[in-house]
Gaussian input, Z-matrix of N, CA and C with variables (Angstrom, degrees):
# hf/3-21g

backbone

0 1
 N
 C     1     B1
 C     2     B2     1     A1
 N     3     B3     2     A2     1     D1
 C     4     B4     3     A3     2     D2
 C     5     B5     4     A4     3     D3
 N     6     B6     5     A5     4     D4
 C     7     B7     6     A6     5     D5
 C     8     B8     7     A7     6     D6
 N     9     B9     8     A8     7     D7
 C    10    B10     9     A9     8     D8
 C    11    B11    10    A10     9     D9
 N    12    B12    11    A11    10    D10
 C    13    B13    12    A12    11    D11
 C    14    B14    13    A13    12    D12
 N    15    B15    14    A14    13    D13
 C    16    B16    15    A15    14    D14
 C    17    B17    16    A16    15    D15
 N    18    B18    17    A17    16    D16
 C    19    B19    18    A18    17    D17
 C    20    B20    19    A19    18    D18
 N    21    B21    20    A20    19    D19
 C    22    B22    21    A21    20    D20
 C    23    B23    22    A22    21    D21
 N    24    B24    23    A23    22    D22
 C    25    B25    24    A24    23    D23
 C    26    B26    25    A25    24    D24
 N    27    B27    26    A26    25    D25
 C    28    B28    27    A27    26    D26
 C    29    B29    28    A28    27    D27
 N    30    B30    29    A29    28    D28
 C    31    B31    30    A30    29    D29
 C    32    B32    31    A31    30    D30
 N    33    B33    32    A32    31    D31
 C    34    B34    33    A33    32    D32
 C    35    B35    34    A34    33    D33
 N    36    B36    35    A35    34    D34
 C    37    B37    36    A36    35    D35
 C    38    B38    37    A37    36    D36
 N    39    B39    38    A38    37    D37
 C    40    B40    39    A39    38    D38
 C    41    B41    40    A40    39    D39
 N    42    B42    41    A41    40    D40
 C    43    B43    42    A42    41    D41
 C    44    B44    43    A43    42    D42
 N    45    B45    44    A44    43    D43
 C    46    B46    45    A45    44    D44
 C    47    B47    46    A46    45    D45
 N    48    B48    47    A47    46    D46
 C    49    B49    48    A48    47    D47
 C    50    B50    49    A49    48    D48
 N    51    B51    50    A50    49    D49
 C    52    B52    51    A51    50    D50
 C    53    B53    52    A52    51    D51
 N    54    B54    53    A53    52    D52
 C    55    B55    54    A54    53    D53
 C    56    B56    55    A55    54    D54
 N    57    B57    56    A56    55    D55
 C    58    B58    57    A57    56    D56
 C    59    B59    58    A58    57    D57
 N    60    B60    59    A59    58    D58
 C    61    B61    60    A60    59    D59
 C    62    B62    61    A61    60    D60
 N    63    B63    62    A62    61    D61
 C    64    B64    63    A63    62    D62
 C    65    B65    64    A64    63    D63
 N    66    B66    65    A65    64    D64
 C    67    B67    66    A66    65    D65
 C    68    B68    67    A67    66    D66
 N    69    B69    68    A68    67    D67
 C    70    B70    69    A69    68    D68
 C    71    B71    70    A70    69    D69
 N    72    B72    71    A71    70    D70
 C    73    B73    72    A72    71    D71
 C    74    B74    73    A73    72    D72
 N    75    B75    74    A74    73    D73
 C    76    B76    75    A75    74    D74
 C    77    B77    76    A76    75    D75
 N    78    B78    77    A77    76    D76
 C    79    B79    78    A78    77    D77
 C    80    B80    79    A79    78    D78
 N    81    B81    80    A80    79    D79
 C    82    B82    81    A81    80    D80
 C    83    B83    82    A82    81    D81
 N    84    B84    83    A83    82    D82
 C    85    B85    84    A84    83    D83
 C    86    B86    85    A85    84    D84
 N    87    B87    86    A86    85    D85
 C    88    B88    87    A87    86    D86
 C    89    B89    88    A88    87    D87
 N    90    B90    89    A89    88    D88
 C    91    B91    90    A90    89    D89
 C    92    B92    91    A91    90    D90
 N    93    B93    92    A92    91    D91
 C    94    B94    93    A93    92    D92
 C    95    B95    94    A94    93    D93
 N    96    B96    95    A95    94    D94
 C    97    B97    96    A96    95    D95
 C    98    B98    97    A97    96    D96
 N    99    B99    98    A98    97    D97
 C   100   B100    99    A99    98    D98
 C   101   B101   100   A100    99    D99
 N   102   B102   101   A101   100   D100
 C   103   B103   102   A102   101   D101
 C   104   B104   103   A103   102   D102
 N   105   B105   104   A104   103   D103
 C   106   B106   105   A105   104   D104
 C   107   B107   106   A106   105   D105
 N   108   B108   107   A107   106   D106
 C   109   B109   108   A108   107   D107
 C   110   B110   109   A109   108   D108
 N   111   B111   110   A110   109   D109
 C   112   B112   111   A111   110   D110
 C   113   B113   112   A112   111   D111
 N   114   B114   113   A113   112   D112
 C   115   B115   114   A114   113   D113
 C   116   B116   115   A115   114   D114
 N   117   B117   116   A116   115   D115
 C   118   B118   117   A117   116   D116
 C   119   B119   118   A118   117   D117
 N   120   B120   119   A119   118   D118
 C   121   B121   120   A120   119   D119
 C   122   B122   121   A121   120   D120
 N   123   B123   122   A122   121   D121
 C   124   B124   123   A123   122   D122
 C   125   B125   124   A124   123   D123
 N   126   B126   125   A125   124   D124
 C   127   B127   126   A126   125   D125
 C   128   B128   127   A127   126   D126
 N   129   B129   128   A128   127   D127
 C   130   B130   129   A129   128   D128
 C   131   B131   130   A130   129   D129
 N   132   B132   131   A131   130   D130
 C   133   B133   132   A132   131   D131
 C   134   B134   133   A133   132   D132
 N   135   B135   134   A134   133   D133
 C   136   B136   135   A135   134   D134
 C   137   B137   136   A136   135   D135
 N   138   B138   137   A137   136   D136
 C   139   B139   138   A138   137   D137
 C   140   B140   139   A139   138   D138
 N   141   B141   140   A140   139   D139
 C   142   B142   141   A141   140   D140
 C   143   B143   142   A142   141   D141
 N   144   B144   143   A143   142   D142
 C   145   B145   144   A144   143   D143
 C   146   B146   145   A145   144   D144
 N   147   B147   146   A146   145   D145
 C   148   B148   147   A147   146   D146
 C   149   B149   148   A148   147   D147
 N   150   B150   149   A149   148   D148
 C   151   B151   150   A150   149   D149
 C   152   B152   151   A151   150   D150
 N   153   B153   152   A152   151   D151
 C   154   B154   153   A153   152   D152
 C   155   B155   154   A154   153   D153
 N   156   B156   155   A155   154   D154
 C   157   B157   156   A156   155   D155
 C   158   B158   157   A157   156   D156
 N   159   B159   158   A158   157   D157
 C   160   B160   159   A159   158   D158
 C   161   B161   160   A160   159   D159
 N   162   B162   161   A161   160   D160
 C   163   B163   162   A162   161   D161
 C   164   B164   163   A163   162   D162
 N   165   B165   164   A164   163   D163
 C   166   B166   165   A165   164   D164
 C   167   B167   166   A166   165   D165
 N   168   B168   167   A167   166   D166
 C   169   B169   168   A168   167   D167
 C   170   B170   169   A169   168   D168
 N   171   B171   170   A170   169   D169
 C   172   B172   171   A171   170   D170
 C   173   B173   172   A172   171   D171
 N   174   B174   173   A173   172   D172
 C   175   B175   174   A174   173   D173
 C   176   B176   175   A175   174   D174
 N   177   B177   176   A176   175   D175
 C   178   B178   177   A177   176   D176
 C   179   B179   178   A178   177   D177
 N   180   B180   179   A179   178   D178
 C   181   B181   180   A180   179   D179
 C   182   B182   181   A181   180   D180
 N   183   B183   182   A182   181   D181
 C   184   B184   183   A183   182   D182
 C   185   B185   184   A184   183   D183
 N   186   B186   185   A185   184   D184
 C   187   B187   186   A186   185   D185
 C   188   B188   187   A187   186   D186
 N   189   B189   188   A188   187   D187
 C   190   B190   189   A189   188   D188
 C   191   B191   190   A190   189   D189
 N   192   B192   191   A191   190   D190
 C   193   B193   192   A192   191   D191
 C   194   B194   193   A193   192   D192
 N   195   B195   194   A194   193   D193
 C   196   B196   195   A195   194   D194
 C   197   B197   196   A196   195   D195
 N   198   B198   197   A197   196   D196
 C   199   B199   198   A198   197   D197
 C   200   B200   199   A199   198   D198
 N   201   B201   200   A200   199   D199
 C   202   B202   201   A201   200   D200
 C   203   B203   202   A202   201   D201
 N   204   B204   203   A203   202   D202
 C   205   B205   204   A204   203   D203
 C   206   B206   205   A205   204   D204
 N   207   B207   206   A206   205   D205
 C   208   B208   207   A207   206   D206
 C   209   B209   208   A208   207   D207
 N   210   B210   209   A209   208   D208
 C   211   B211   210   A210   209   D209
 C   212   B212   211   A211   210   D210
 N   213   B213   212   A212   211   D211
 C   214   B214   213   A213   212   D212
 C   215   B215   214   A214   213   D213
 N   216   B216   215   A215   214   D214
 C   217   B217   216   A216   215   D215
 C   218   B218   217   A217   216   D216
 N   219   B219   218   A218   217   D217
 C   220   B220   219   A219   218   D218
 C   221   B221   220   A220   219   D219
 N   222   B222   221   A221   220   D220
 C   223   B223   222   A222   221   D221
 C   224   B224   223   A223   222   D222
 N   225   B225   224   A224   223   D223
 C   226   B226   225   A225   224   D224
 C   227   B227   226   A226   225   D225
 N   228   B228   227   A227   226   D226
 C   229   B229   228   A228   227   D227
 C   230   B230   229   A229   228   D228
 N   231   B231   230   A230   229   D229
 C   232   B232   231   A231   230   D230
 C   233   B233   232   A232   231   D231
 N   234   B234   233   A233   232   D232
 C   235   B235   234   A234   233   D233
 C   236   B236   235   A235   234   D234
 N   237   B237   236   A236   235   D235
 C   238   B238   237   A237   236   D236
 C   239   B239   238   A238   237   D237
 N   240   B240   239   A239   238   D238
 C   241   B241   240   A240   239   D239
 C   242   B242   241   A241   240   D240
 N   243   B243   242   A242   241   D241
 C   244   B244   243   A243   242   D242
 C   245   B245   244   A244   243   D243
 N   246   B246   245   A245   244   D244
 C   247   B247   246   A246   245   D245
 C   248   B248   247   A247   246   D246
 N   249   B249   248   A248   247   D247
 C   250   B250   249   A249   248   D248
 C   251   B251   250   A250   249   D249
 N   252   B252   251   A251   250   D250
 C   253   B253   252   A252   251   D251
 C   254   B254   253   A253   252   D252
 N   255   B255   254   A254   253   D253
 C   256   B256   255   A255   254   D254
 C   257   B257   256   A256   255   D255
 N   258   B258   257   A257   256   D256
 C   259   B259   258   A258   257   D257
 C   260   B260   259   A259   258   D258
 N   261   B261   260   A260   259   D259
 C   262   B262   261   A261   260   D260
 C   263   B263   262   A262   261   D261
 N   264   B264   263   A263   262   D262
 C   265   B265   264   A264   263   D263
 C   266   B266   265   A265   264   D264
 N   267   B267   266   A266   265   D265
 C   268   B268   267   A267   266   D266
 C   269   B269   268   A268   267   D267
 N   270   B270   269   A269   268   D268
 C   271   B271   270   A270   269   D269
 C   272   B272   271   A271   270   D270
 N   273   B273   272   A272   271   D271
 C   274   B274   273   A273   272   D272
 C   275   B275   274   A274   273   D273
 N   276   B276   275   A275   274   D274
 C   277   B277   276   A276   275   D275
 C   278   B278   277   A277   276   D276
 N   279   B279   278   A278   277   D277
 C   280   B280   279   A279   278   D278
 C   281   B281   280   A280   279   D279
 N   282   B282   281   A281   280   D280
 C   283   B283   282   A282   281   D281
 C   284   B284   283   A283   282   D282
 N   285   B285   284   A284   283   D283
 C   286   B286   285   A285   284   D284
 C   287   B287   286   A286   285   D285
 N   288   B288   287   A287   286   D286
 C   289   B289   288   A288   287   D287
 C   290   B290   289   A289   288   D288
 N   291   B291   290   A290   289   D289
 C   292   B292   291   A291   290   D290
 C   293   B293   292   A292   291   D291
 N   294   B294   293   A293   292   D292
 C   295   B295   294   A294   293   D293
 C   296   B296   295   A295   294   D294
 N   297   B297   296   A296   295   D295
 C   298   B298   297   A297   296   D296
 C   299   B299   298   A298   297   D297
 N   300   B300   299   A299   298   D298
 C   301   B301   300   A300   299   D299
 C   302   B302   301   A301   300   D300
 N   303   B303   302   A302   301   D301
 C   304   B304   303   A303   302   D302
 C   305   B305   304   A304   303   D303
 N   306   B306   305   A305   304   D304
 C   307   B307   306   A306   305   D305
 C   308   B308   307   A307   306   D306
 N   309   B309   308   A308   307   D307
 C   310   B310   309   A309   308   D308
 C   311   B311   310   A310   309   D309
 N   312   B312   311   A311   310   D310
 C   313   B313   312   A312   311   D311
 C   314   B314   313   A313   312   D312
 N   315   B315   314   A314   313   D313
 C   316   B316   315   A315   314   D314
 C   317   B317   316   A316   315   D315
 N   318   B318   317   A317   316   D316
 C   319   B319   318   A318   317   D317
 C   320   B320   319   A319   318   D318
 N   321   B321   320   A320   319   D319
 C   322   B322   321   A321   320   D320
 C   323   B323   322   A322   321   D321
 N   324   B324   323   A323   322   D322
 C   325   B325   324   A324   323   D323
 C   326   B326   325   A325   324   D324
 N   327   B327   326   A326   325   D325
 C   328   B328   327   A327   326   D326
 C   329   B329   328   A328   327   D327
 N   330   B330   329   A329   328   D328
 C   331   B331   330   A330   329   D329
 C   332   B332   331   A331   330   D330
 N   333   B333   332   A332   331   D331
 C   334   B334   333   A333   332   D332
 C   335   B335   334   A334   333   D333
 N   336   B336   335   A335   334   D334
 C   337   B337   336   A336   335   D335
 C   338   B338   337   A337   336   D336
 N   339   B339   338   A338   337   D337
 C   340   B340   339   A339   338   D338
 C   341   B341   340   A340   339   D339

   B1=1.4511
   B2=1.5475
   B3=1.2803
   B4=1.3983
   B5=1.5343
   B6=1.3396
   B7=1.4557
   B8=1.5028
   B9=1.3813
   B10=1.4604
   B11=1.5867
   B12=1.2563
   B13=1.5685
   B14=1.5697
   B15=1.3303
   B16=1.4473
   B17=1.5366
   B18=1.3435
   B19=1.4754
   B20=1.6244
   B21=1.2844
   B22=1.4439
   B23=1.4565
   B24=1.3857
   B25=1.4469
   B26=1.5222
   B27=1.3170
   B28=1.3427
   B29=1.4887
   B30=1.2600
   B31=1.4900
   B32=1.5973
   B33=1.2791
   B34=1.5336
   B35=1.5802
   B36=1.3334
   B37=1.4696
   B38=1.4919
   B39=1.3303
   B40=1.5073
   B41=1.5965
   B42=1.2939
   B43=1.4584
   B44=1.4874
   B45=1.3253
   B46=1.4182
   B47=1.5656
   B48=1.2156
   B49=1.4458
   B50=1.5127
   B51=1.3431
   B52=1.5333
   B53=1.4516
   B54=1.2867
   B55=1.4981
   B56=1.6354
   B57=1.2609
   B58=1.5183
   B59=1.4745
   B60=1.3692
   B61=1.3498
   B62=1.5644
   B63=1.3368
   B64=1.4863
   B65=1.4804
   B66=1.3157
   B67=1.4624
   B68=1.5830
   B69=1.3565
   B70=1.5480
   B71=1.5138
   B72=1.3264
   B73=1.4361
   B74=1.5170
   B75=1.3142
   B76=1.4823
   B77=1.5584
   B78=1.3577
   B79=1.4379
   B80=1.5345
   B81=1.3637
   B82=1.5120
   B83=1.5024
   B84=1.3564
   B85=1.5164
   B86=1.4788
   B87=1.3206
   B88=1.4318
   B89=1.4363
   B90=1.3757
   B91=1.4549
   B92=1.6027
   B93=1.2490
   B94=1.5112
   B95=1.5560
   B96=1.3891
   B97=1.4623
   B98=1.5541
   B99=1.3570
   B100=1.3868
   B101=1.5464
   B102=1.2588
   B103=1.4304
   B104=1.4918
   B105=1.3423
   B106=1.4955
   B107=1.4909
   B108=1.3065
   B109=1.5025
   B110=1.5008
   B111=1.3192
   B112=1.4111
   B113=1.5612
   B114=1.3057
   B115=1.5014
   B116=1.5580
   B117=1.3663
   B118=1.4078
   B119=1.6070
   B120=1.3770
   B121=1.4579
   B122=1.4676
   B123=1.3611
   B124=1.4638
   B125=1.5344
   B126=1.3836
   B127=1.4889
   B128=1.5176
   B129=1.3017
   B130=1.4916
   B131=1.4799
   B132=1.3288
   B133=1.4167
   B134=1.4323
   B135=1.4197
   B136=1.4314
   B137=1.5185
   B138=1.3523
   B139=1.4528
   B140=1.5605
   B141=1.2844
   B142=1.4187
   B143=1.5894
   B144=1.4078
   B145=1.4543
   B146=1.5743
   B147=1.2847
   B148=1.4895
   B149=1.5091
   B150=1.3339
   B151=1.4722
   B152=1.6171
   B153=1.2766
   B154=1.4285
   B155=1.5621
   B156=1.3041
   B157=1.5739
   B158=1.4408
   B159=1.3348
   B160=1.4325
   B161=1.4748
   B162=1.3267
   B163=1.4478
   B164=1.5622
   B165=1.2886
   B166=1.5029
   B167=1.5604
   B168=1.3236
   B169=1.5094
   B170=1.5613
   B171=1.3220
   B172=1.5010
   B173=1.6393
   B174=1.2497
   B175=1.5442
   B176=1.5286
   B177=1.4026
   B178=1.4042
   B179=1.4872
   B180=1.3727
   B181=1.5038
   B182=1.5020
   B183=1.3528
   B184=1.4170
   B185=1.5860
   B186=1.3038
   B187=1.4561
   B188=1.4635
   B189=1.2668
   B190=1.4378
   B191=1.5500
   B192=1.3264
   B193=1.4542
   B194=1.4678
   B195=1.3931
   B196=1.5235
   B197=1.4692
   B198=1.3144
   B199=1.4803
   B200=1.5197
   B201=1.3820
   B202=1.4500
   B203=1.5751
   B204=1.2817
   B205=1.4592
   B206=1.5321
   B207=1.3282
   B208=1.5087
   B209=1.5509
   B210=1.3060
   B211=1.5140
   B212=1.5197
   B213=1.2279
   B214=1.5027
   B215=1.4683
   B216=1.2535
   B217=1.4647
   B218=1.5434
   B219=1.3701
   B220=1.4790
   B221=1.5051
   B222=1.3483
   B223=1.4657
   B224=1.4956
   B225=1.3729
   B226=1.4703
   B227=1.5250
   B228=1.2866
   B229=1.4021
   B230=1.5774
   B231=1.2643
   B232=1.4480
   B233=1.5836
   B234=1.3365
   B235=1.4298
   B236=1.5184
   B237=1.3545
   B238=1.3971
   B239=1.4925
   B240=1.3646
   B241=1.4966
   B242=1.4882
   B243=1.3202
   B244=1.4682
   B245=1.4732
   B246=1.3292
   B247=1.4226
   B248=1.5154
   B249=1.3303
   B250=1.5361
   B251=1.4328
   B252=1.4086
   B253=1.3991
   B254=1.6291
   B255=1.4165
   B256=1.4563
   B257=1.5029
   B258=1.2518
   B259=1.4322
   B260=1.4860
   B261=1.3535
   B262=1.4384
   B263=1.5543
   B264=1.2870
   B265=1.4029
   B266=1.6359
   B267=1.3246
   B268=1.5154
   B269=1.5359
   B270=1.2870
   B271=1.4759
   B272=1.5348
   B273=1.3266
   B274=1.4588
   B275=1.4551
   B276=1.3697
   B277=1.5149
   B278=1.5620
   B279=1.3095
   B280=1.4832
   B281=1.5013
   B282=1.2835
   B283=1.5324
   B284=1.6195
   B285=1.3332
   B286=1.4279
   B287=1.5189
   B288=1.3259
   B289=1.4888
   B290=1.4557
   B291=1.3126
   B292=1.4948
   B293=1.5183
   B294=1.2996
   B295=1.4489
   B296=1.4746
   B297=1.3637
   B298=1.5418
   B299=1.5260
   B300=1.3681
   B301=1.4395
   B302=1.4521
   B303=1.3601
   B304=1.4630
   B305=1.4862
   B306=1.3456
   B307=1.4886
   B308=1.5524
   B309=1.3633
   B310=1.3775
   B311=1.5312
   B312=1.3603
   B313=1.4829
   B314=1.4853
   B315=1.3462
   B316=1.4225
   B317=1.4874
   B318=1.3024
   B319=1.5316
   B320=1.5231
   B321=1.3164
   B322=1.4020
   B323=1.4886
   B324=1.2484
   B325=1.4309
   B326=1.5035
   B327=1.3309
   B328=1.5295
   B329=1.5017
   B330=1.3196
   B331=1.5233
   B332=1.5032
   B333=1.2918
   B334=1.5307
   B335=1.5640
   B336=1.2209
   B337=1.4919
   B338=1.5604
   B339=1.3362
   B340=1.5725
   B341=1.5192
   A1=111.45
   A2=120.15
   A3=122.38
   A4=111.22
   A5=117.17
   A6=121.68
   A7=111.58
   A8=114.95
   A9=120.89
   A10=104.57
   A11=113.02
   A12=121.30
   A13=106.40
   A14=117.87
   A15=121.49
   A16=109.87
   A17=110.45
   A18=116.60
   A19=106.57
   A20=117.00
   A21=121.29
   A22=112.66
   A23=114.18
   A24=122.77
   A25=111.14
   A26=123.98
   A27=127.85
   A28=109.76
   A29=117.28
   A30=123.88
   A31=107.33
   A32=114.13
   A33=113.88
   A34=106.27
   A35=114.28
   A36=122.68
   A37=111.43
   A38=115.59
   A39=120.32
   A40=100.65
   A41=112.23
   A42=119.33
   A43=111.50
   A44=117.15
   A45=127.09
   A46=111.58
   A47=115.77
   A48=121.89
   A49=117.18
   A50=112.69
   A51=121.83
   A52=108.57
   A53=115.98
   A54=122.64
   A55=108.52
   A56=114.21
   A57=121.20
   A58=106.46
   A59=116.74
   A60=121.51
   A61=110.92
   A62=113.87
   A63=120.12
   A64=114.93
   A65=119.18
   A66=119.23
   A67=106.54
   A68=111.29
   A69=121.17
   A70=106.50
   A71=115.18
   A72=119.00
   A73=108.99
   A74=116.78
   A75=121.49
   A76=107.06
   A77=116.91
   A78=127.62
   A79=103.51
   A80=114.85
   A81=124.11
   A82=110.76
   A83=117.30
   A84=119.95
   A85=112.10
   A86=115.44
   A87=126.33
   A88=115.04
   A89=116.46
   A90=118.46
   A91=112.63
   A92=115.29
   A93=119.06
   A94=108.16
   A95=112.96
   A96=117.28
   A97=109.30
   A98=114.59
   A99=121.50
   A100=110.77
   A101=118.85
   A102=124.90
   A103=108.40
   A104=115.97
   A105=123.70
   A106=102.46
   A107=116.70
   A108=120.50
   A109=110.17
   A110=115.39
   A111=122.41
   A112=108.70
   A113=113.93
   A114=120.32
   A115=104.87
   A116=109.35
   A117=116.42
   A118=107.50
   A119=111.37
   A120=113.96
   A121=117.24
   A122=115.19
   A123=120.98
   A124=112.53
   A125=113.87
   A126=114.33
   A127=110.84
   A128=119.87
   A129=121.69
   A130=112.84
   A131=117.91
   A132=125.22
   A133=114.97
   A134=121.07
   A135=124.70
   A136=105.11
   A137=113.28
   A138=124.60
   A139=114.20
   A140=121.44
   A141=126.12
   A142=106.90
   A143=109.10
   A144=117.82
   A145=106.11
   A146=119.90
   A147=127.28
   A148=109.89
   A149=116.81
   A150=123.19
   A151=109.43
   A152=114.99
   A153=120.72
   A154=104.49
   A155=113.44
   A156=120.28
   A157=112.64
   A158=118.53
   A159=119.88
   A160=108.80
   A161=120.05
   A162=124.23
   A163=108.54
   A164=114.14
   A165=123.34
   A166=105.81
   A167=113.61
   A168=121.35
   A169=110.90
   A170=116.24
   A171=118.32
   A172=110.49
   A173=115.99
   A174=113.54
   A175=106.31
   A176=116.17
   A177=119.39
   A178=113.50
   A179=118.84
   A180=124.38
   A181=105.31
   A182=118.82
   A183=127.24
   A184=112.57
   A185=118.91
   A186=122.11
   A187=109.18
   A188=118.44
   A189=123.72
   A190=108.07
   A191=115.87
   A192=120.72
   A193=110.74
   A194=112.10
   A195=123.41
   A196=109.39
   A197=118.41
   A198=119.69
   A199=106.16
   A200=113.27
   A201=120.21
   A202=111.75
   A203=115.80
   A204=122.32
   A205=109.18
   A206=117.36
   A207=118.91
   A208=114.03
   A209=112.15
   A210=120.72
   A211=107.33
   A212=117.21
   A213=122.17
   A214=114.08
   A215=118.65
   A216=118.98
   A217=108.55
   A218=112.23
   A219=122.98
   A220=109.89
   A221=119.76
   A222=124.54
   A223=109.56
   A224=113.35
   A225=119.15
   A226=108.57
   A227=119.02
   A228=121.46
   A229=110.60
   A230=118.63
   A231=121.06
   A232=107.16
   A233=113.94
   A234=125.30
   A235=111.92
   A236=117.04
   A237=122.12
   A238=114.16
   A239=115.67
   A240=116.14
   A241=113.92
   A242=117.89
   A243=125.24
   A244=108.49
   A245=117.22
   A246=120.48
   A247=111.74
   A248=119.65
   A249=120.26
   A250=112.42
   A251=112.98
   A252=119.35
   A253=105.65
   A254=114.48
   A255=120.09
   A256=106.95
   A257=118.02
   A258=123.83
   A259=109.47
   A260=120.06
   A261=124.53
   A262=114.54
   A263=119.99
   A264=125.40
   A265=113.34
   A266=115.62
   A267=114.74
   A268=111.11
   A269=113.63
   A270=121.77
   A271=114.47
   A272=113.05
   A273=120.03
   A274=108.08
   A275=119.66
   A276=120.90
   A277=100.83
   A278=116.33
   A279=124.76
   A280=110.59
   A281=115.38
   A282=120.16
   A283=106.08
   A284=112.04
   A285=120.85
   A286=105.91
   A287=114.14
   A288=117.96
   A289=109.69
   A290=118.95
   A291=122.52
   A292=106.45
   A293=118.41
   A294=126.42
   A295=112.28
   A296=116.55
   A297=120.28
   A298=112.54
   A299=114.54
   A300=119.25
   A301=114.94
   A302=116.89
   A303=119.95
   A304=117.07
   A305=114.93
   A306=116.68
   A307=109.36
   A308=114.69
   A309=121.56
   A310=112.36
   A311=116.61
   A312=119.62
   A313=111.12
   A314=118.02
   A315=125.98
   A316=111.27
   A317=120.06
   A318=119.81
   A319=104.66
   A320=113.60
   A321=124.70
   A322=108.16
   A323=122.10
   A324=125.44
   A325=109.80
   A326=112.70
   A327=121.49
   A328=106.08
   A329=114.24
   A330=119.23
   A331=109.44
   A332=115.30
   A333=118.85
   A334=106.30
   A335=117.20
   A336=127.37
   A337=107.40
   A338=113.93
   A339=113.84
   A340=109.48
   D1=136.30
   D2=-177.04
   D3=-73.50
   D4=146.92
   D5=172.28
   D6=-80.08
   D7=148.04
   D8=-177.47
   D9=-68.27
   D10=146.71
   D11=-179.76
   D12=-70.98
   D13=-49.94
   D14=179.90
   D15=-132.58
   D16=136.35
   D17=179.29
   D18=-132.23
   D19=129.63
   D20=173.36
   D21=-94.79
   D22=140.04
   D23=-177.07
   D24=-130.57
   D25=143.86
   D26=169.88
   D27=-121.10
   D28=127.59
   D29=-173.20
   D30=-119.80
   D31=129.01
   D32=175.81
   D33=-136.34
   D34=148.91
   D35=178.31
   D36=-158.82
   D37=159.59
   D38=170.56
   D39=-97.95
   D40=133.76
   D41=179.20
   D42=-89.34
   D43=134.70
   D44=179.38
   D45=-118.31
   D46=-176.68
   D47=174.17
   D48=-77.96
   D49=-3.36
   D50=174.76
   D51=-98.62
   D52=130.77
   D53=178.46
   D54=-53.23
   D55=131.66
   D56=178.19
   D57=-123.99
   D58=123.13
   D59=166.05
   D60=-81.86
   D61=93.92
   D62=-171.46
   D63=-80.35
   D64=-13.73
   D65=177.10
   D66=-160.37
   D67=137.76
   D68=173.62
   D69=-127.05
   D70=124.13
   D71=172.68
   D72=-61.14
   D73=130.51
   D74=-175.37
   D75=-74.88
   D76=160.12
   D77=176.70
   D78=-61.69
   D79=130.36
   D80=173.33
   D81=89.79
   D82=-7.84
   D83=178.15
   D84=-119.48
   D85=154.85
   D86=161.38
   D87=-104.37
   D88=123.29
   D89=-179.55
   D90=-89.97
   D91=124.11
   D92=178.62
   D93=-112.85
   D94=114.46
   D95=179.11
   D96=-79.30
   D97=115.23
   D98=177.74
   D99=-85.03
   D100=-32.95
   D101=175.41
   D102=-147.12
   D103=146.22
   D104=176.48
   D105=-153.06
   D106=122.98
   D107=179.14
   D108=-145.33
   D109=153.02
   D110=174.05
   D111=-126.07
   D112=133.34
   D113=-179.54
   D114=-111.92
   D115=139.49
   D116=175.97
   D117=-110.46
   D118=108.17
   D119=-175.76
   D120=-87.49
   D121=2.46
   D122=172.55
   D123=-80.99
   D124=170.60
   D125=174.82
   D126=-88.07
   D127=-18.87
   D128=179.87
   D129=-103.27
   D130=158.12
   D131=179.38
   D132=-61.78
   D133=140.46
   D134=174.41
   D135=-137.59
   D136=157.93
   D137=-174.07
   D138=-103.90
   D139=142.96
   D140=179.55
   D141=-132.92
   D142=140.99
   D143=178.29
   D144=-116.46
   D145=134.37
   D146=-177.81
   D147=-125.29
   D148=121.33
   D149=-174.78
   D150=-121.14
   D151=145.04
   D152=165.16
   D153=-104.38
   D154=126.34
   D155=-177.54
   D156=-116.10
   D157=125.74
   D158=176.58
   D159=-134.45
   D160=133.34
   D161=179.40
   D162=-82.37
   D163=121.51
   D164=177.80
   D165=-116.32
   D166=115.99
   D167=-176.54
   D168=50.65
   D169=39.06
   D170=175.95
   D171=83.83
   D172=3.46
   D173=179.68
   D174=-117.65
   D175=125.96
   D176=177.48
   D177=-63.71
   D178=128.62
   D179=178.90
   D180=-115.18
   D181=116.90
   D182=-178.68
   D183=-94.45
   D184=134.37
   D185=168.71
   D186=-119.22
   D187=118.29
   D188=-179.95
   D189=-69.24
   D190=128.37
   D191=173.71
   D192=-99.74
   D193=-34.78
   D194=168.53
   D195=-146.69
   D196=140.25
   D197=-177.87
   D198=-128.18
   D199=116.94
   D200=179.52
   D201=49.69
   D202=46.77
   D203=-179.92
   D204=-78.98
   D205=119.81
   D206=178.61
   D207=-69.63
   D208=140.89
   D209=172.41
   D210=-120.40
   D211=119.20
   D212=177.94
   D213=-53.63
   D214=153.57
   D215=177.44
   D216=-63.29
   D217=145.77
   D218=176.48
   D219=57.85
   D220=36.95
   D221=-176.00
   D222=-133.78
   D223=162.39
   D224=-179.89
   D225=-122.26
   D226=142.95
   D227=176.07
   D228=-118.10
   D229=122.96
   D230=172.09
   D231=-82.42
   D232=121.78
   D233=-170.17
   D234=-67.07
   D235=-41.46
   D236=-176.22
   D237=-125.31
   D238=135.80
   D239=176.88
   D240=-81.38
   D241=-17.38
   D242=173.95
   D243=-128.59
   D244=-150.87
   D245=-178.21
   D246=-97.14
   D247=146.17
   D248=165.91
   D249=-110.05
   D250=126.56
   D251=-174.42
   D252=-100.47
   D253=130.57
   D254=179.39
   D255=-116.55
   D256=119.85
   D257=177.27
   D258=-73.73
   D259=161.05
   D260=175.63
   D261=-41.35
   D262=121.29
   D263=178.39
   D264=89.58
   D265=-13.51
   D266=176.27
   D267=-73.77
   D268=151.30
   D269=-174.98
   D270=-126.43
   D271=147.22
   D272=169.72
   D273=-101.08
   D274=124.31
   D275=-169.99
   D276=-122.74
   D277=138.98
   D278=179.16
   D279=-129.53
   D280=147.96
   D281=173.27
   D282=-156.78
   D283=159.98
   D284=-178.56
   D285=-118.47
   D286=158.43
   D287=176.04
   D288=-73.56
   D289=-33.23
   D290=-174.76
   D291=-114.16
   D292=158.80
   D293=176.43
   D294=-103.21
   D295=53.40
   D296=-174.59
   D297=-91.98
   D298=-26.53
   D299=-170.34
   D300=77.20
   D301=19.16
   D302=177.92
   D303=-90.50
   D304=-10.53
   D305=177.45
   D306=-100.23
   D307=127.29
   D308=-178.81
   D309=-118.57
   D310=134.89
   D311=-176.18
   D312=-112.51
   D313=143.02
   D314=171.22
   D315=-135.93
   D316=130.56
   D317=179.13
   D318=-134.25
   D319=147.48
   D320=172.90
   D321=-114.25
   D322=128.32
   D323=-172.74
   D324=-133.38
   D325=138.92
   D326=171.88
   D327=-108.05
   D328=112.92
   D329=172.31
   D330=-92.00
   D331=124.80
   D332=-174.95
   D333=-122.04
   D334=137.45
   D335=-173.96
   D336=-64.39
   D337=128.75
   D338=176.64
   D339=-73.33

């Protein structure tokens, strides 16, 4: 059976103080983030950390895209001003400074066949 040329995905999660690999580009596909945003549903400011993770020779290598970035209460942060490309096996990793469950993530991804 042939693989689909393009597949659209939507990923949602509540961000906690434990690192979460919210998306991994599947084997044979490149993931293109069309939208990625975090909403703070609390009235006070909370911080988010966003990482790009790639395994190099079996060792995870993290690149911080945002580190403890504050999101004002009742506000939304668009994580990328452009597109983020994840090659097969690359991951988007999120965490919060606090474990309140007040930060919510949504991402829209186009997976395109390599």
